[in-house]
C-alpha positions, 0 to 999 in steps of 0.5 A: 600858194605853192610852197607856203609862197604867193606868187604872182603872174604878169602879162604885159598886153598894151594894143600899141603894137607897131611891128604886127599890129595887135599881135597879141590878140591876133589869132594864132591857129584859131586863138589870141595869141595873148591866150597861149600865155594865160593858158599855160599860166592857168594849167600851171597850178602856181599862181594866187592871181594872174594879172593881164595888163592892157590899155585896151578893153576888148583886150580886157575881155579876151583876157578874161576869157581865157582865165587871166584878171584884169582889175582896170585898164592901164593909164594911157601914161603907162601905155606908150611905145617908150614905157618900161616892162619895169614901170608896168610891173611896179604900178601893177605891185603897187594897184594889188598892194592898195588893195592888201594883195602881197606876194612873195614873187612875181612871174612876167609872161610876156604873150609873145612866147606861145611856146612857153607851157606850164612845164617850163613855168614849174621847171622855172619855180623849181629852179628858183627853190632848188638854187634859193634864188632871187630870180630866174630868167629864161634862156635858149641856146644861141642858133650859130657860134657868137663869135659868128657876130660882129659890129659893124661901121658904116663901110660894113667891110670886113676886112680881118674877121674871117682871122677870127673864125679859126677852130672848128665849130664842134670844139666850141662852148655853147653859148645862150641868149635871153629868151623873153619867156620867163622873169621870175623874181622875188617881189621885194628884191625886185621892186628895190633896184627894178632889176633881175641881175643883181644877186643870185639870179639864175638861168632856166634853159628852155628848149629852142622849139619853145623860146619863139618870142613874136616879133614880126609876121615871120615870127607869127608864121613860125610858131604857127608851123611849130603848133600845127606840126606838134606831136 
């Protein structure tokens, strides 16, 4: 319990990754990828329970080794490519309710964000209380000005595109993007619409080097370089 409230961490870690096979347990600097997220959750000291939701017993064993609880394996219908995180979260909350366990707040921690640490977790919760928020979502500054982006048709024609790029980059306002590292919400608020963004949702800004979201081998190698060069 933290400041009189009960917090639940949910770490979704299914085994069927297509882009990078078994990425959630792939060794990153000699440690399974999901271990970084579990360790950050444990070190934060915030959570009454840390649940790893997985469909694979080997994944479950690894999760338990690093300090997460795996009540039981996720059913197959919730481990498909089209399964949404919302479905997994609601299922997990309902399973815990059946055991008489209820939580004021939930935090979804994707295992693909290994550089998000306990300070990021604590910072997001501090912002939650400061803003009296229903939800907090982590973001980071975008790498390039948003006006450098464009939708392209089949002809991939850029006629007239440069005219929208006039002006100095230094004069542009800073823009931010979702980084996938932290999704925090009041439990009842989230269950009502399965939506973080309805009302009183705020952004927790994270450093770029904590915001890597591993989707492919290039992201993985980049994270490896950062971890091996941290001071």
